[in-house]
N, C-alpha and C positions, 0 to 999 in steps of 0.2 A: 498474558491474557488467556491463552489457551489452557494453561495449567489451572487458572482460576475457574474457567468454565468446567473443566473436567472435575475439579474438586467439588464444585457446587452440585453437579449432577450426582456424583458419588454420595454426597451428604443427604440427598433426598431419594436415593435409590430404593429404599424400603417402602417409602410412600408410593413411588411410581409403580412398583411391582404389585403392591396391595390394590391399587385402583385397577390395574390391568386384570387382576384375578376377579375382582368384584364384577367388572363388566363382562368378563368371560363367563362367570357363573350365573349371570342374569341377562341372557341374550335378548335383544329387542330388535324387531324389524324396522325397516326404514320409516322415518317420520314418527316412530313410536319410542325413540331412544331416550325416554324421559330420565331414567335413572342414570344411564351412561353420561348424558349431558350434565346432570346434577353433580355426579361424582367428579367429573373433570373440572367443572366450574369451581367446586369446593376446593379442589387441590390447588388451582391457580390462586384463589382468594387467600388461602393459607400462606401463600408466598407473596402476598401483597400485590397481586396482579389484578387490576380492575377488569371486569368482564361485562360485555353487553350480551344479554340473553335474548332469546327469540329474535335473532339477527335476521334482518330483511323480512320480518314477518313469519319466519319458519320457527315453530315452537321449539324444536330441538336443535336449532343452529345457535352458534354463539361466536363472539368476536372479541379478541383482546388486542390491544395496541400498546406498544412500548416505544418510546422515543429516545434516541441517543443524542449525541452532540449536534447532529443535523438529521433531517428527515430522510435524506437519500444517501446511499441506496436503501430501498425498502424491500425487505425479504418477507415472503409469506410462507408459513408452515401450515400444511393442510392436515386436518384430523378427520378420520372416518371412524365410526363406532357402531354401525348397524350390523346385524347378524343375518344369517340365512335361515329360512324356514326349515324346521326339522333337525338341522345339524348345527345350529348355533354359530359360534365364531370359527367356522371352517375356512374363513379367509383371513383370520388373524387381525380383524379390525380392532380388537381389544388392545393390540400392541401398537398399531399405527397411531391411534390417537394419543396414547401416553408417550410414545417416542417424541411426537411433535411438542406436546406439553413440556416434557423434560428438556427439550432443546431450548424452549423459550425461558424456562426457569434458569437454565445454565447461563444463557446470554444476558439475562437481567442483571447478573452479577457484575458485568463489565461494560454494559451498553453505554453508560454515561461517559466512557473514555474513548468511544469510537464514533466515527461518522456512520450513521445508519439508523434504521428503525425496523420494527418487527410488527407483522400482523400474524396472529394465530386465528385460523378460521376453522370452526367446527362445522363440517359439511355432512349432513345426514344423507341417508338413503342412496349410498353409492351403488348398492346391489340392485336397485330398481330404477327410480326416476332420475337419480343423479343430480343432487342439489347444486353441484358446482356449475352445471350448465346454466341454471337460472342465475347463479351468481355472476357468471361471465356476462350474461345478457343484461343484468342489472348494473354492470359497471364496477363490481366489487374489486376487480383487479386492475382498474384503469390507472391507478397511481402506485402500482406495485412494480418493482423492477425485475424480480425473479421469484419463482415458487419452487418448493421442495417437499418431498415426502418419501418415506421408506415403507415398503410393503413386505410382509413376511413371505418366505418361500422356502424351497429346499436347497437353495444355494444363494450366495451373495453376488450381486451383479449391479452394474451401473444403470441398467435399463431393463425393461420388460417389453418383449415384442407384444404389440397390441393391435387390435383390429377396430376400425370404425364400425359403429353399430347403428342400425335403424330398427325401431320396434313398431311393427305395423299390425293393426287389427283389421280384419276383413269380416264384415257382417253382411249376410245375405238374407233378404226378406222375401219369402215366397208366399204360398197360400196353403192353408191346412185343408184337408179333406179326409174322408174315410179311406184308408189305404186299400181296403178290399172292395168296398161297396162302390166308391166313386173315385178311383185314383186319377181318372182323366181330368177331374176338376181341380186337382192340386198342382201346386208349383213347388217342387222339392228343393228346399234351401240346402239340405244336407248334401244332395247331389252336387250342388255348386261348390261346396267346401271340398268334397272328395275330388272333384274335377280340378280345383285349384292345386291340391296336393299333387295330383298326377302331372299337371302342367309344370309345376316347380321341379318335380323329379326329372322330367324330360329336359328342363333347362340346365340342370346341374352339369351335364357333360360338356356344355359349351361355355363354361365359366372358368376363370383363372383358378389355380389350385389353392390360393389363399382364401377363397370365398367360403363362408359357412352360412347355411340356411337351415334353420330348425324351427319347427312349429308344432302347435298342439291345437286340438279342437276343444274349444271352451263351451260351445253349445252345439247340440246335434239332434234336437227333437225331444219330445216328451214321452212318447210311447210308440212302439213299433206298428200299431194299427192306425196311426195318424200320420199323414204325410207331413214331414217337418216343415213348418211355416217360417221358422227362423233357425239359422245356424251361424256359427261364428268360429273363426280361427285366429290365433295370434302367432306371429312369426318374429324371430330375431334374424336379421339379415346383416352379415358382417363381411368386411373386406379390409385389406391392408391399408388402402388409401381411400380417403373420403371421396375423391373425384371418381374413382372406379365404383365405389359403393353406390353413389348416386345413380350410375348406369344400371347396376344390378337391381336396385330397389325399383326403378322404373319398369324393368323387365318382369319382376315379381308382381307388380301392380297390373301389368298387362296380362299376366296369367289369370289374375282375379277377374279382370274385365272379360276375358275370353270365357271364363266360367259363367259369368253373368249372362253373356249372349247365348251360350249353349243351353242354359237351363231356364232362363226367363226370371230368375230370382234377382231382385234389385240389390245392387252392391253399394255399401258405404265403407269408406276407408278412413282410418284415423291413426295417429300416433298414440299408442297407449302408454308410452314412456318417452322421455327425452332421447334425442339422438346423440350419440357419443362420437367424437372424432378420434382418430388414431393418435397415439402419443408421438410428439416430435421432441425427442431428447436433445437438449442443448449440450453439445459435447464439451464446451469449455467448462461449464458448470459440473458436468459429470466427471471430468478429469480432476477437478478440485476435490470432488467427493472420493474418487479413487485414492488420491494421495492421503486423505485422512483415514480411510479404511486401512490402508497399508501401514501407516504410522501407528495405528492402534492394534496391529497384529492380525488383521482379518484379510485373507486372500479374496480377491474379487475378480469376477468375470466381466466381460463387456456387456453381454445381453443374454437374458434367459429367453429361449423360444417360448412363445405363448400365443394362443388364439383367443385370449380373453379381451375384454373391453372395459374401459373405465372413463368416468367423467373427467378425470385428470387430463385426458387427451384434449378436451376443449380448452382447459387452462393453458396447455402447452402451445396452443395456436395463437394465444394473445400476448403471452410474455414468455421469456426464457424459463424453462422448467426442467426438472429432473424427477423421475419417479423410479428411485432405486429399489433394489430387492435385498433382503437380508435373511440369512439362513436361520431357521428355527426348527427345521425338520431334516431328517436324513434324506438323501437323494432318492427320488422316486415317490415320495409322499406328496401328492398333488393337492392343490387348493380345491375347496368345495367337496371335501371328503370327510367322513367321521374321523379318520386317522389324523388329518391335518388339524381338526378341532382339538384333538387331544394334544398335539404338538404345540399348539398356541398357548398352552398353559403349563408347559414343561420347564424344567430347569434351564434348558438351552434357550427357550423363549425368553425367560427372565433375563438371561445374560445378553441376548440380542437386543432386548428393550433398552438396556442401559447403554450398550454400544451404539445403537442406532441414534439415541438422543445425542450422544457426544458427536457422532459423525455429522448429523444435521447441523448442530450448533457450530462446530468448527468450520464446516464448509461455508456457512453464512458469514462467519467472521473473516474467512479468507477474502471474500468478496468485499466486505466492508473495509478491510485494511489495504486493499490494492485496487485503485481505480482502473488500472489497466485491465484487470480481469473483468470488471464490469463492462468496460468498453468492448472487449473482445466478445463477451457473451452477446451483447447487443448487435454487434456487427454480424455474428453468425446468425442470429435470429432474423435480422433484416434480409438476409440472403437466402433463407431457407424457404 
C-alpha cells in the first residue's frame, strides 16, 4: 500500500508543483486567498475528490472528506495558503497546502483497503487571525483522531519550537485642545501610549527569557499643534507556555491601566486577533513521521528552535498533532524574509513538496494500519 501511495503522488507531481507555483506567484493575504483556494479545490476535483467550499462560513476555507473501510481512525491534514504583506510567500504556505493536498490524493488510492478516513481542511489566515482557532471552537476537530502538517524551513525536523500568543490592542481616549494656546485643557492620549511602552520596557527584565513582547503605535494624533485626543497601540505577547503567557498578558494589561491612571486618558482593551496556544507535539506520531522521513532518505532533527507562533498550537491541545518542518532553504535562511520567499519556489522546494506529501500520507497510513500506535498516541495525549 505504501508503494501504491508513493506511485500515485509521483504520478501527479507535476500538477502539485504547478499549483504551488501559481499560488506563490499570486500571493494573497489572510481571508483574501480566493485564487489559492480555487486552485486547490480544482486540483482535488480533478482527482475526483468532492470538496465543500466556504467551510464553516469562511469564504476561503474548504473541507474534503474521504472514507475508508471504517470511519476511524480519522486523520486531518491541514492546509495553509495565505501570504505575508510585502514579501509574499516568505513562510512557504504555497508548499504547505499542496503537500497536504498531495497526501490526500495519494491516500485516496488505497483508502478503500484500510480502516480509517481523512479530512482535508483548508484553513485561511494563519499569519493573522488564525482560522484554526475558530475551527477548534466550532468543533471541527471533535471527531478527528489526529492532525498533521508540514511547514517549510531551513532544515527538516519533527517539531518546531513555538510560543503561545496573545494579540492585544490598547486604545486611549483623551481630549483634544490647542497644544500651544490651551494645553492645560487637553488630555494627551499619546502620552498614555508612550507611558505604556515605557512600563512594558521596565517589565521585560522581570520576565522569563522565552517571553517576547513587541508592539507598534497604530494611532498617535493628527497634528503636532493638537493635543492627541486618541491614540492606539497593538502588541503581540508571547511565551513558551500558555499558563505563563496568561500571567504576562495580565501584567501588560496592568501596564496599560497604569498609563490610564497617570494620564487620565480612558483605556479600552481588546483582542485584535485570535490567541494562539503553543504547539504540543505528540511524540508517538512524530516518531512515525521520523521513520518515514528516514525511509525516504531525508535526515531529520528532533526540533527546530523558534520563537514563532501558529494556530496549529490550538489544534494540538484538542487532539494528538504533529507540525513537522521540511527543508526547502539552506541553513540560516529564515522564515518571513525575502530570501525565504525565493527559496519557497526553488527546485529544492519542489522536491520537498513531493517528499512532504509522501511523508504525511505514509505516516497517516502507519496509524491506520496499527491500532496500537493510535492507542499509544491517545495515551500520551491524555497525560500531556
